[in-house]
C-alpha positions as CSV (number, residue, x, y, z in Angstrom):
1,M,36.7,87.6,-47.1
2,S,36.3,85.9,-50.5
3,A,33.0,87.8,-51.1
4,S,34.7,91.1,-50.5
5,Y,37.7,90.1,-52.6
6,F,35.5,89.5,-55.7
7,Q,33.5,92.7,-55.0
8,E,36.7,94.8,-55.1
9,R,37.9,93.1,-58.2
10,A,34.6,93.7,-60.0
11,T,34.2,97.4,-59.1
12,P,36.7,99.0,-61.6
13,A,35.0,97.5,-64.6
14,S,31.6,98.7,-63.6
15,Q,32.9,102.2,-63.0
16,N,34.3,102.5,-66.4
17,G,30.9,101.8,-68.0
18,F,32.0,98.5,-69.7
19,S,30.4,95.2,-69.3
20,P,31.7,91.8,-70.2
21,A,29.6,91.8,-73.3
22,S,30.8,95.1,-74.7
23,P,32.8,94.9,-77.9
24,S,36.5,95.7,-77.8
25,V,37.6,98.5,-80.1
26,G,41.0,99.4,-78.9
27,P,43.5,98.8,-76.1
28,A,40.9,99.7,-73.6
29,S,38.6,97.2,-75.1
30,R,41.2,94.5,-75.0
31,G,41.8,95.2,-71.3
32,A,38.2,95.0,-70.7
33,N,38.0,91.6,-72.5
34,A,40.9,90.2,-70.4
35,L,39.3,91.3,-67.2
36,S,36.0,89.8,-68.4
37,S,37.6,86.5,-69.2
38,R,39.4,86.4,-65.8
39,I,36.2,87.0,-64.0
40,T,34.5,84.4,-66.1
41,S,37.2,81.9,-65.2
42,V,36.9,82.7,-61.5
43,L,33.2,82.4,-61.6
44,S,33.3,79.1,-63.4
45,A,35.7,77.6,-60.8
46,S,34.1,75.1,-58.3
47,Y,34.6,76.4,-54.8
48,A,33.6,73.1,-53.4
49,D,37.1,71.8,-54.1
50,L,38.9,70.9,-50.9
51,E,42.2,72.5,-51.9
52,I,40.5,75.9,-52.7
53,R,38.6,75.7,-49.5
54,D,41.7,75.0,-47.5
55,A,43.6,77.8,-49.2
56,L,40.8,80.3,-48.4
57,E,40.7,79.1,-44.7
58,T,44.4,79.6,-44.5
59,L,44.1,83.2,-45.8
60,D,41.3,83.8,-43.3
61,A,43.5,82.4,-40.5
62,R,46.4,84.8,-41.4
63,G,44.0,87.8,-41.3
64,I,45.1,89.0,-44.8
65,Q,43.2,91.9,-46.3
66,N,42.3,91.9,-50.0
67,T,44.4,94.8,-51.1
68,A,46.6,95.3,-54.2
69,E,49.8,95.3,-52.0
70,T,48.8,92.1,-50.3
71,R,48.0,90.4,-53.6
72,R,51.4,91.3,-55.0
73,Q,53.3,90.1,-51.8
74,L,51.3,87.0,-51.2
75,R,53.2,84.6,-53.5
76,L,56.5,86.1,-52.3
77,D,55.6,85.6,-48.7
78,V,54.6,82.0,-49.3
79,Q,57.7,81.1,-51.1
80,K,59.8,82.8,-48.4
81,E,58.2,80.7,-45.7
82,V,58.8,77.5,-47.7
83,I,62.5,78.4,-48.1
84,Q,62.8,79.0,-44.4
85,C,61.2,75.7,-43.5
86,N,63.5,73.8,-45.9
87,G,66.5,75.5,-44.3
88,E,65.6,74.5,-40.8
89,I,65.1,70.9,-42.0
90,V,68.6,70.8,-43.6
91,K,70.1,72.2,-40.4
92,D,68.5,69.5,-38.3
93,F,69.7,66.7,-40.6
94,G,73.2,68.0,-40.3
95,Q,73.1,67.6,-36.5
96,V,71.9,64.0,-36.9
97,A,74.7,63.2,-39.3
98,E,77.2,64.6,-36.8
99,Q,75.9,62.3,-34.0
100,L,76.0,59.2,-36.2
101,K,79.7,59.9,-36.9
102,R,80.4,60.0,-33.2
103,I,78.6,56.7,-32.6
104,G,80.5,55.0,-35.4
105,T,83.8,56.1,-33.8
106,A,82.8,54.6,-30.4
107,I,81.8,51.3,-31.9
108,S,85.1,51.0,-33.7
109,S,87.0,51.5,-30.4
110,L,84.9,48.8,-28.6
111,N,85.6,46.3,-31.3
112,S,89.3,46.9,-31.0
113,Y,89.2,46.5,-27.2
114,C,87.3,43.1,-27.5
115,A,89.8,41.7,-29.9
116,D,92.6,42.5,-27.5
117,M,90.8,40.8,-24.6
118,R,90.2,37.6,-26.6
119,S,93.8,37.3,-27.5
120,H,94.8,37.7,-23.8
121,I,92.3,35.1,-22.6
122,A,93.4,32.5,-25.2
123,A,97.0,33.0,-24.1
124,A,96.1,32.5,-20.4
125,N,94.2,29.3,-21.2
126,R,97.1,27.8,-23.0
127,E,99.4,28.5,-20.0
128,T,97.1,27.2,-17.1
129,G,95.5,24.2,-18.9
130,P,98.1,21.5,-17.9
131,V,98.2,22.8,-14.3
132,L,94.4,22.5,-13.9
133,E,94.3,19.0,-15.3
134,E,97.0,17.8,-12.9
135,A,95.2,19.4,-9.9
136,T,91.9,17.8,-10.9
137,S,93.6,14.4,-11.1
138,L,95.2,14.7,-7.6
139,I,91.9,15.8,-6.1
140,S,90.1,12.8,-7.6
141,Q,92.7,10.4,-6.2
142,R,92.5,11.9,-2.8
143,K,88.7,11.5,-2.7
144,Q,89.0,7.9,-3.7
145,V,91.5,7.2,-0.9
146,E,89.2,9.0,1.6
147,A,86.2,7.0,0.4
148,K,88.0,3.7,0.9
149,Q,89.1,4.7,4.3
150,H,85.6,5.7,5.3
151,I,84.1,2.4,3.9
152,L,86.7,0.4,5.8
153,H,85.9,2.2,9.0
154,A,82.2,2.0,8.5
155,F,82.3,-1.7,7.8
156,S,84.4,-2.5,10.8
157,T,82.2,-0.5,13.1
158,H,78.9,-1.6,11.6
159,F,79.3,-5.3,10.7
160,L,81.5,-6.4,13.5
161,I,81.0,-6.6,17.3
162,S,83.7,-7.0,20.0
163,E,84.3,-10.2,22.0
164,E,83.0,-8.6,25.1
165,E,79.7,-7.7,23.3
166,A,79.4,-11.2,21.9
167,T,79.7,-12.6,25.5
168,V,77.0,-10.4,26.8
169,L,74.7,-11.4,24.0
170,T,75.1,-15.2,24.1
171,S,76.4,-16.2,27.5
172,T,73.7,-17.4,30.0
173,A,75.9,-16.3,32.8
174,E,75.4,-12.7,31.8
175,P,72.1,-11.0,32.8
176,V,69.3,-9.9,30.4
177,N,69.6,-6.2,30.8
178,E,69.8,-3.0,28.8
179,D,73.2,-3.9,27.4
180,F,71.9,-7.2,26.1
181,F,69.0,-5.5,24.2
182,Q,71.2,-2.9,22.7
183,I,73.7,-5.4,21.4
184,L,70.9,-7.6,20.2
185,T,69.4,-4.7,18.3
186,R,72.8,-4.0,16.7
187,V,73.3,-7.6,15.6
188,K,69.8,-7.7,14.1
189,K,70.7,-4.6,12.1
190,I,73.9,-6.3,11.0
191,H,72.0,-9.3,9.9
192,N,69.5,-7.3,7.9
193,D,72.2,-5.1,6.3
194,C,74.0,-8.2,5.0
195,E,71.7,-8.0,2.0
196,V,73.8,-5.1,0.8
197,L,76.9,-7.2,0.9
198,L,75.2,-10.0,-0.8
199,G,74.3,-7.7,-3.6
200,T,78.0,-7.0,-4.5
201,E,80.1,-9.0,-7.0
202,D,82.2,-10.6,-4.2
203,Q,79.6,-12.3,-1.9
204,R,82.1,-14.1,0.2
205,L,82.3,-11.4,2.8
206,G,78.5,-11.0,3.0
207,L,78.0,-14.8,3.5
208,E,80.6,-14.9,6.3
209,V,79.0,-11.9,8.1
210,L,75.5,-13.3,7.6
211,E,76.5,-16.7,9.0
212,Q,78.2,-15.2,12.0
213,S,75.3,-12.8,12.8
214,S,72.8,-15.7,12.4
215,K,74.6,-17.8,15.0
216,Q,74.8,-14.9,17.4
217,L,71.0,-14.1,17.0
218,N,70.0,-17.7,17.5
219,S,72.1,-18.0,20.7
220,A,70.6,-14.6,21.9
221,F,67.0,-15.7,21.4
222,Q,67.6,-19.0,23.1
223,K,69.1,-17.2,26.0
224,L,66.1,-14.8,26.1
225,Y,63.6,-17.7,25.8
226,R,65.1,-19.5,28.8
227,W,65.2,-16.3,30.8
228,I,61.5,-15.6,30.2
229,Q,60.6,-19.2,31.2
230,R,62.4,-18.7,34.5
231,E,60.7,-15.3,35.1
232,F,57.2,-16.8,34.4
233,K,57.7,-19.4,37.1
234,T,58.3,-16.7,39.7
235,L,55.9,-14.0,38.3
236,D,53.3,-12.9,40.8
237,L,50.0,-12.1,38.9
238,E,48.4,-10.9,42.1
239,N,50.4,-7.8,41.6
240,P,48.9,-6.4,38.4
241,Q,52.1,-4.7,37.3
242,I,54.2,-7.0,35.2
243,S,57.9,-5.9,35.2
244,A,59.0,-3.8,32.2
245,S,61.8,-6.2,31.5
246,V,59.4,-9.1,31.0
247,R,57.2,-7.1,28.7
248,R,60.2,-5.9,26.7
249,S,61.6,-9.5,26.5
250,L,58.3,-10.8,25.1
251,R,58.1,-8.0,22.6
252,V,61.6,-9.0,21.4
253,L,61.0,-12.7,21.5
254,A,58.0,-12.3,19.2
255,E,60.5,-12.0,16.4
256,R,60.7,-15.8,16.8
257,P,57.1,-16.8,16.7
258,T,57.8,-20.4,17.6
259,L,59.6,-19.5,20.8
260,F,57.1,-16.8,21.6
261,Q,54.1,-19.2,21.3
262,S,56.0,-21.8,23.3
263,C,56.4,-19.3,26.2
264,L,52.7,-18.5,26.0
265,D,51.7,-22.1,26.0
266,S,53.7,-22.9,29.1
267,F,52.4,-19.8,30.8
268,A,48.8,-20.7,30.0
269,E,49.2,-24.3,31.3
270,A,50.6,-23.0,34.6
271,R,47.9,-20.4,35.0
272,E,45.2,-23.0,34.1
273,S,46.4,-25.3,36.9
274,I,46.5,-22.4,39.4
275,L,43.0,-21.1,38.6
276,S,41.5,-24.6,38.6
277,D,42.8,-25.2,42.1
278,S,41.5,-21.8,43.2
279,F,38.1,-22.5,41.8
280,H,37.9,-26.0,43.5
281,A,39.0,-24.4,46.7
282,A,36.3,-21.7,46.4
283,L,33.7,-24.5,45.8
284,T,34.6,-26.9,48.5
285,G,36.9,-25.1,50.9
286,S,39.6,-27.8,50.6
287,T,42.9,-26.1,50.0
288,S,46.4,-26.2,51.2
289,E,46.4,-22.5,51.9
290,E,46.1,-21.3,55.4
291,H,43.1,-19.1,54.9
292,I,40.1,-18.7,52.6
293,A,38.7,-15.3,52.0
294,T,35.0,-16.4,51.8
295,K,32.9,-19.4,52.7
296,P,32.8,-22.3,50.3
297,I,30.1,-21.9,47.6
298,E,28.7,-25.4,47.9
299,F,28.0,-24.9,51.6
300,H,26.8,-21.3,51.5
301,A,24.4,-21.3,48.5
302,H,21.5,-23.7,49.1
303,D,19.3,-22.4,46.3
304,P,20.3,-23.9,42.9
305,L,20.0,-20.6,41.1
306,R,22.1,-18.9,43.8
307,Y,24.6,-21.7,43.6
308,I,25.1,-21.4,39.8
309,G,25.1,-17.6,40.1
310,D,27.9,-17.7,42.7
311,M,30.0,-20.0,40.5
312,L,29.5,-17.7,37.5
313,A,30.2,-14.6,39.6
314,W,33.5,-16.2,40.8
315,A,34.5,-17.1,37.3
316,H,33.7,-13.5,36.1
317,S,35.6,-11.9,38.9
318,T,38.6,-14.2,38.3
319,T,38.5,-13.4,34.6
320,V,38.5,-9.7,35.2
321,S,41.5,-10.0,37.6
322,E,43.4,-12.2,35.2
323,R,42.7,-9.9,32.3
324,E,43.8,-6.8,34.2
325,A,47.0,-8.6,35.3
326,L,47.9,-9.5,31.7
327,E,46.6,-6.4,30.0
328,N,49.9,-4.5,30.0
329,L,51.5,-7.6,28.5
330,F,49.7,-7.2,25.1
331,I,47.9,-3.9,25.0
332,S,50.6,-1.4,25.8
333,D,53.2,-3.2,23.5
334,G,50.7,-4.7,21.1
335,N,51.9,-2.8,18.0
336,E,55.5,-3.6,18.8
337,I,54.7,-7.3,19.2
338,K,52.8,-7.2,15.9
339,R,55.7,-5.8,14.1
340,S,58.1,-8.2,15.8
341,I,56.0,-11.2,14.7
342,Q,55.9,-9.9,11.1
343,A,59.6,-9.6,11.2
344,G,59.9,-13.1,12.6
345,L,57.7,-14.5,9.8
346,E,60.1,-13.1,7.3
347,S,63.0,-14.7,9.1
348,E,61.1,-18.0,9.4
349,P,59.3,-18.3,6.1
350,W,58.2,-21.9,6.8
351,L,55.8,-20.6,9.4
352,R,53.9,-18.3,7.0
353,G,51.4,-20.9,6.1
354,E,50.3,-21.0,9.7
355,E,50.7,-17.5,11.0
356,D,50.3,-15.3,7.9
357,A,46.5,-15.8,7.7
358,E,45.8,-13.6,10.7
359,V,47.6,-10.4,11.7
360,F,48.6,-10.3,15.3
361,D,46.1,-8.4,17.4
362,G,47.2,-7.6,21.0
363,R,43.7,-7.5,22.4
364,K,42.8,-10.7,20.7
365,A,45.9,-12.4,21.9
366,L,45.2,-11.3,25.5
367,N,41.6,-12.7,25.2
368,Q,42.9,-16.0,23.9
369,L,45.4,-16.3,26.7
370,V,42.9,-15.5,29.4
371,S,40.5,-18.0,27.8
372,R,43.1,-20.7,27.9
373,D,43.8,-19.8,31.5
374,L,40.1,-20.4,32.3
375,T,39.9,-23.8,30.6
376,G,40.1,-25.8,33.8
377,V,37.6,-23.4,35.6
378,T,35.0,-23.7,32.8
379,R,35.4,-27.5,32.8
380,L,34.4,-27.6,36.5
381,L,31.7,-25.0,36.0
382,R,30.1,-27.1,33.2
383,Q,30.1,-30.3,35.3
384,R,28.5,-28.6,38.4
385,T,26.0,-26.7,36.3
386,E,24.8,-29.7,34.3
387,Q,24.3,-31.7,37.6
388,V,22.1,-28.9,39.0
389,V,20.1,-28.6,35.8
390,Q,19.5,-32.3,35.3
391,S,18.6,-32.9,39.0
392,H,15.6,-30.5,39.0
393,D,12.3,-30.9,37.1
394,D,11.1,-27.3,37.6
395,A,10.7,-25.7,34.2
396,T,10.9,-22.2,35.5
397,L,14.1,-23.0,37.4
398,S,15.7,-24.4,34.2
399,Y,14.7,-21.3,32.3
400,K,16.0,-18.9,34.9
401,I,19.3,-20.8,34.9
402,A,19.4,-20.6,31.1
403,N,18.8,-16.8,31.3
404,L,21.4,-16.4,34.0
405,I,24.0,-18.3,31.8
406,G,22.9,-16.2,28.8
407,F,23.5,-13.0,30.8
408,Y,27.0,-14.1,31.8
409,K,27.6,-15.3,28.2
410,G,27.0,-11.7,27.0
411,T,29.3,-10.4,29.8
412,F,32.1,-12.7,28.9
413,S,31.6,-11.9,25.2
414,K,32.2,-8.3,25.9
415,L,35.1,-9.1,28.2
416,L,36.9,-11.7,26.0
417,G,35.5,-11.2,22.5
418,A,32.9,-13.1,20.6
419,D,35.3,-15.8,19.4
420,S,36.5,-16.8,22.8
421,D,36.5,-20.5,23.6
422,V,34.9,-19.8,26.9
423,L,31.7,-18.8,25.2
424,D,31.4,-22.3,23.7
425,I,31.0,-23.7,27.3
426,F,28.4,-21.0,28.1
427,E,26.5,-21.8,24.9
428,T,26.6,-25.5,25.7
429,L,25.3,-24.9,29.2
430,E,22.6,-22.5,28.0
431,A,21.4,-25.0,25.4
432,S,21.4,-27.8,28.0
433,A,19.3,-25.7,30.4
434,M,16.9,-24.8,27.5
435,R,16.6,-28.5,26.6
436,Q,15.8,-29.3,30.2
437,F,13.2,-26.5,30.2
438,R,11.5,-27.8,27.1
439,A,11.5,-31.4,28.5
440,N,10.0,-30.2,31.8
441,M,7.4,-28.2,30.0
442,R,6.4,-31.0,27.7
443,D,6.0,-33.3,30.7
444,Y,3.8,-30.7,32.4
445,V,1.7,-30.3,29.2
446,A,1.3,-34.1,28.9
447,N,0.0,-34.2,32.5
448,V,-2.4,-31.3,31.8
449,Q,-3.8,-32.7,28.6
450,S,-4.8,-35.9,30.4
451,D,-7.0,-33.9,32.7
452,L,-8.7,-31.8,30.0
453,A,-12.5,-32.2,30.1
454,V,-14.9,-29.4,29.3
455,A,-14.7,-25.6,29.4
456,P,-16.0,-23.8,32.5
457,V,-19.7,-23.0,32.6
458,D,-19.0,-19.2,32.6
459,L,-16.7,-19.6,29.6
460,S,-13.8,-18.2,31.6
461,P,-10.2,-19.4,31.0
462,P,-9.8,-22.9,32.3
463,E,-7.7,-23.6,35.4
464,F,-4.8,-25.2,33.4
465,L,-4.5,-22.0,31.3
466,E,-4.5,-19.8,34.4
467,E,-1.7,-21.9,35.9
468,A,0.2,-21.8,32.6
469,L,-0.1,-18.0,32.4
470,Q,1.1,-17.6,36.0
471,M,4.2,-19.7,35.0
472,L,4.5,-17.6,31.8
473,R,4.6,-14.4,33.8
474,V,7.5,-15.8,35.8
475,L,9.3,-16.8,32.6
476,A,8.7,-13.4,31.0
477,K,10.0,-11.6,34.0
478,S,13.1,-13.7,34.0
479,Y,13.6,-13.0,30.3
480,D,13.0,-9.3,30.7
481,T,15.8,-9.1,33.3
482,S,18.3,-10.8,31.0
483,V,20.3,-9.1,28.3
484,A,18.7,-11.3,25.7
485,A,15.6,-9.1,25.8
486,T,17.6,-6.3,24.3
487,D,20.1,-8.2,22.3
488,D,17.9,-10.4,20.1
489,D,14.8,-8.1,20.0
490,G,12.6,-10.6,21.6
491,Q,13.3,-13.5,19.2
492,G,14.6,-15.7,22.1
493,F,11.2,-15.5,23.8
494,L,9.4,-17.1,20.9
495,A,10.9,-20.5,21.9
496,V,9.5,-19.9,25.4
497,L,6.0,-19.1,24.1
498,A,6.1,-22.2,21.9
499,E,6.6,-24.3,25.0
500,A,4.8,-22.4,27.8
501,L,1.8,-20.9,25.9
502,D,1.1,-22.5,22.6
503,P,0.3,-26.0,23.9
504,F,-2.2,-24.5,26.4
505,L,-3.9,-22.4,23.8
506,S,-4.1,-25.4,21.6
507,G,-5.9,-27.2,24.5
508,C,-8.3,-24.3,24.7
509,E,-8.9,-24.7,21.0
510,N,-9.7,-28.4,21.4
511,L,-12.3,-27.5,24.1
512,Q,-13.7,-24.8,21.7
513,K,-14.3,-27.3,18.9
514,D,-17.3,-28.9,20.8
515,M,-19.0,-25.5,21.3
516,K,-21.3,-23.5,19.1
517,L,-21.6,-19.8,18.5
518,P,-21.6,-17.6,20.4
519,D,-20.1,-19.7,23.2
520,S,-17.1,-20.9,21.1
521,A,-16.1,-17.3,20.2
522,I,-16.7,-16.0,23.7
523,F,-14.5,-18.8,25.2
524,A,-11.8,-18.1,22.7
525,I,-11.8,-14.4,23.3
526,N,-11.7,-14.8,27.1
527,C,-8.7,-17.2,26.8
528,L,-6.9,-14.9,24.4
529,F,-7.5,-11.8,26.5
530,A,-6.0,-13.6,29.5
531,A,-2.9,-14.5,27.5
532,K,-2.6,-11.0,26.1
533,E,-2.9,-9.5,29.6
534,A,-0.1,-11.7,30.8
535,L,2.2,-10.5,28.0
536,S,1.1,-6.9,27.7
537,R,3.8,-5.6,30.1
538,Y,6.7,-6.7,28.0
539,T,7.6,-5.1,24.7
540,F,9.5,-8.1,23.5
541,A,6.2,-9.9,23.2
542,D,4.6,-7.3,20.9
543,E,4.8,-9.7,17.9
544,R,2.8,-12.4,19.7
545,I,0.4,-9.9,21.1
546,S,-0.2,-8.7,17.6
547,E,-1.0,-12.3,16.5
548,I,-3.4,-12.7,19.5
549,D,-5.1,-9.4,18.6
550,D,-5.7,-10.7,15.0
551,T,-7.2,-13.9,16.4
552,I,-9.4,-11.9,18.8
553,D,-10.5,-9.7,15.9
554,E,-11.6,-12.8,14.0
555,N,-13.7,-14.1,16.9
556,V,-15.1,-10.6,17.5
557,A,-16.2,-10.5,13.8
558,K,-17.9,-13.9,14.4
559,L,-19.8,-12.5,17.4
560,T,-20.7,-9.3,15.6
561,E,-22.2,-11.3,12.7
562,Y,-24.0,-13.6,15.2
563,Q,-25.5,-10.5,16.9
564,H,-26.4,-9.0,13.5
565,Q,-28.2,-12.2,12.5
566,Y,-30.0,-12.3,15.9
567,L,-31.3,-8.7,15.4
568,I,-32.6,-9.2,11.9
569,H,-34.2,-12.5,12.8
570,E,-35.8,-11.4,16.0
571,S,-37.1,-8.2,14.4
572,G,-38.6,-10.0,11.4
573,L,-36.5,-8.0,9.0
574,I,-34.9,-11.1,7.6
575,N,-38.1,-11.9,5.7
576,L,-38.1,-8.6,4.0
577,L,-34.4,-8.8,3.2
578,D,-34.8,-12.3,1.7
579,A,-37.7,-11.1,-0.4
580,L,-35.6,-8.2,-1.7
581,S,-32.6,-10.2,-2.5
582,E,-33.8,-10.8,-6.1
583,I,-34.9,-7.2,-6.7
584,E,-32.8,-5.1,-8.9
585,D,-32.6,-1.3,-9.2
586,S,-34.6,-1.1,-12.4
587,G,-38.1,0.3,-12.4
588,E,-39.7,-2.8,-13.7
589,S,-38.1,-4.8,-10.9
590,L,-39.0,-2.3,-8.2
591,K,-42.7,-2.3,-9.3
592,T,-42.9,-6.0,-8.4
593,I,-42.1,-5.4,-4.7
594,P,-45.8,-4.9,-3.6
595,K,-46.6,-8.3,-5.3
596,L,-44.0,-10.1,-3.2
597,E,-45.5,-12.4,-0.4
598,A,-43.5,-10.6,2.3
599,F,-44.7,-7.1,1.2
600,K,-48.4,-7.9,1.0
601,P,-50.5,-5.9,3.4
602,D,-51.1,-8.5,6.0
603,A,-47.5,-9.8,6.0
604,L,-46.1,-6.3,6.1
605,V,-48.3,-5.1,8.9
606,A,-47.4,-8.2,10.9
607,A,-43.7,-7.5,10.3
608,S,-44.2,-3.9,11.4
609,Q,-45.8,-5.1,14.6
610,Q,-43.0,-7.6,15.3
611,L,-40.5,-4.9,14.8
612,D,-42.2,-2.6,17.2
613,E,-42.4,-5.3,19.8
614,F,-38.7,-6.1,19.3
615,L,-37.1,-2.6,19.4
616,P,-37.6,-1.5,23.0
617,S,-35.5,-4.3,24.5
618,A,-33.4,-5.1,21.4
619,L,-30.0,-4.1,22.8
620,I,-30.6,-5.6,26.2
621,D,-31.6,-8.9,24.7
622,A,-28.7,-8.9,22.2
623,S,-26.2,-8.1,25.0
624,E,-27.5,-11.1,27.0
625,N,-26.3,-13.4,24.2
626,I,-22.6,-12.4,24.9
627,K,-22.8,-11.5,28.5
628,K,-20.2,-14.2,29.4
629,L,-17.5,-12.1,27.7
630,R,-15.1,-10.9,30.5
631,N,-14.5,-7.6,28.7
632,R,-17.5,-5.4,29.3
633,N,-16.5,-2.8,26.7
634,M,-16.2,-5.5,24.1
635,I,-19.8,-6.5,24.7
636,Q,-21.0,-3.0,24.1
637,N,-18.8,-2.5,21.1
638,I,-19.9,-5.8,19.4
639,T,-23.6,-5.1,20.1
640,E,-23.3,-1.5,18.8
641,E,-21.6,-2.6,15.6
642,A,-24.2,-5.3,15.0
643,A,-26.9,-2.6,15.6
644,G,-25.2,-0.4,13.0
645,K,-25.4,-3.2,10.5
646,F,-29.0,-3.8,11.4
647,C,-29.7,-0.1,10.7
648,E,-28.0,-0.3,7.3
649,D,-30.2,-3.3,6.5
650,F,-33.3,-1.4,7.5
651,E,-32.2,1.6,5.4
652,F,-31.9,-0.8,2.4
653,V,-35.4,-2.1,3.0
654,E,-36.8,1.4,3.5
655,G,-35.2,2.7,0.3
656,K,-36.6,-0.2,-1.8
657,M,-40.1,0.4,-0.3
658,M,-40.0,4.2,-0.9
659,A,-38.8,3.6,-4.5
660,A,-41.6,1.1,-5.1
661,D,-44.2,3.6,-3.7
662,D,-42.9,6.3,-5.9
663,L,-43.3,4.1,-9.0
664,T,-46.8,2.8,-8.1
665,Y,-48.2,6.2,-7.1
666,D,-50.9,7.4,-9.6
667,E,-51.1,11.2,-9.8
668,E,-54.4,11.2,-11.6
669,K,-56.2,9.6,-8.6
670,D,-57.0,11.3,-5.4
671,D,-55.3,10.3,-2.2
672,E,-58.5,8.6,-1.0
673,E,-58.6,6.6,-4.2
674,Q,-55.0,5.5,-3.9
675,E,-54.2,2.0,-2.5
676,P,-52.2,2.1,0.8
677,G,-48.5,2.4,0.1
678,L,-45.8,0.1,1.6
679,R,-44.6,2.9,3.9
680,E,-48.1,3.4,5.3
681,M,-48.2,-0.3,6.4
682,F,-44.6,-0.3,7.5
683,P,-44.2,3.3,9.0
684,R,-40.9,3.0,11.0
685,T,-38.1,5.2,9.6
686,S,-34.4,4.6,9.7
687,G,-33.9,7.7,11.9
688,E,-36.3,6.2,14.5
689,I,-34.5,2.9,14.4
690,R,-31.1,4.5,15.0
691,V,-32.5,6.5,17.9
692,L,-34.0,3.4,19.5
693,L,-30.8,1.4,19.0
694,S,-28.4,4.1,20.0
């Protein structure tokens, strides 16, 4: 549009035949100059200006045509639009001002209403203030009166008991029943709650109530103590159910540890006497009762081991029955008794030094009580068992008795706990039986040592060792059937080996000292193998078997070396090995081998002939040296190992000779002119040796 606009403006000047450079002569000339200067100003303007460009885009958007009418009306139209826009803005601001006036009027009305309300509220407060203060004071006084009434009623109902209740609690004519325990619980609570009264300013009331409740509690516990004593005298333990009242009474009496322990002591003494009489009756049959369930043990069990076993079995059966009868006494109410004892220690602080070290354990207390009940039984058991042990000189019997006692010791340990006093008796009896076992074994060893002479001609285990191993098998079987085999991982059997095996092996070693190889090693291996065979069935003897294996290996090594020496001496190879002992691997040293005395032609040919004569029967002859070994496989293994070492020695000699031949060979000479090599005079190869000795 802008291009067409300028074209239309420039056309009239060109039609009149004037140019911008034409001189002006008259009015026409002045008009032409004015047009020319306008055109010049238009052309000189920068149309890159943003304002001009925006104006032109606005004209284009309006779709205005470049005509003379449009150019005249353009400014008027623009001014008209501006005036209309300003009028609309003024109209809108008028509406805004009208709304603001309305808002101002509303705010003024609200302020007036608030001022009125504040004045009314202030007047109401002035009128009702005294009434509210008086009502608050009356309510506070009423609450104080009600609180005092409540405290007085609570004190009278909580800290005081009636005369009838006091009679039920303290009088021995009244029974120990549910009412007694309920009243006792209430008085204990009163006694404990007196601490609250003692914390007040006026402690007189608290002291009076505390003194009265203490007297009532002491009388109640004395009554309960005497009642339990009477009940224990008539209590039938054959019936495993102890009455609930007795269990509850003991649980309550535990709050007085002194009285509680006194009850248990008297009960234990009574039961100890009863069980001792029962055990004596079971042993001898002498009893005041009209019947005996079984035959007397002393008349029925003739074998000493059976006799001791029957006594231990009776003691175990009685312990189980006693424990089952008393179990409900401590196990079911154990936690209650524990809490009661703790409360009693607090009420009797002078006992804390004795009782506070250990917390009450119901199961432990049960075990201790049963242990005390069995004191008389274990005393008789110890006397009878020691008599049996000391009256027999059979070592195996003593050891079987020790194992039997050890078995029951483990059983009683599981039944009564590891710290039971009954276990001390079992440990004493077990130690006594083991002492008798060791004494009997030492006497037997002393008798055997006096008869030791020489080893058998066939180098088999001597008779005293065979007898000892037969006894050892019996002892090992007895140990294997006892719990000690699993409890101590075989450590307990080491003491048996020290008494029943080691002295006899030492005797075999003494016989071995007068022997020479290979007999000494063969005899030692035969004896050790017999001992190993006797112990090999039992895993708890693995440690000793390992020691025996090490000793056997030492003697096998001696036999292997003996066989090796036999092979190299009988084959003549020892001369060659001795001659090569000073030869080094250097060339100069190897060249001196043919000059050695043992490697001269005559000596080397003789050694080759001796080797050829030895090889066919080498293994058979070597096996004859150790044929007295009772283990056939060991004879073969030892001989084969010795043959292997012999082959290694031969390979050493062969290698030295081949190295010497290589260094002394003269390539410039013909084979016929060469002197015979060492290998030609000693033709056997290591491969041939291994085949012949395989």
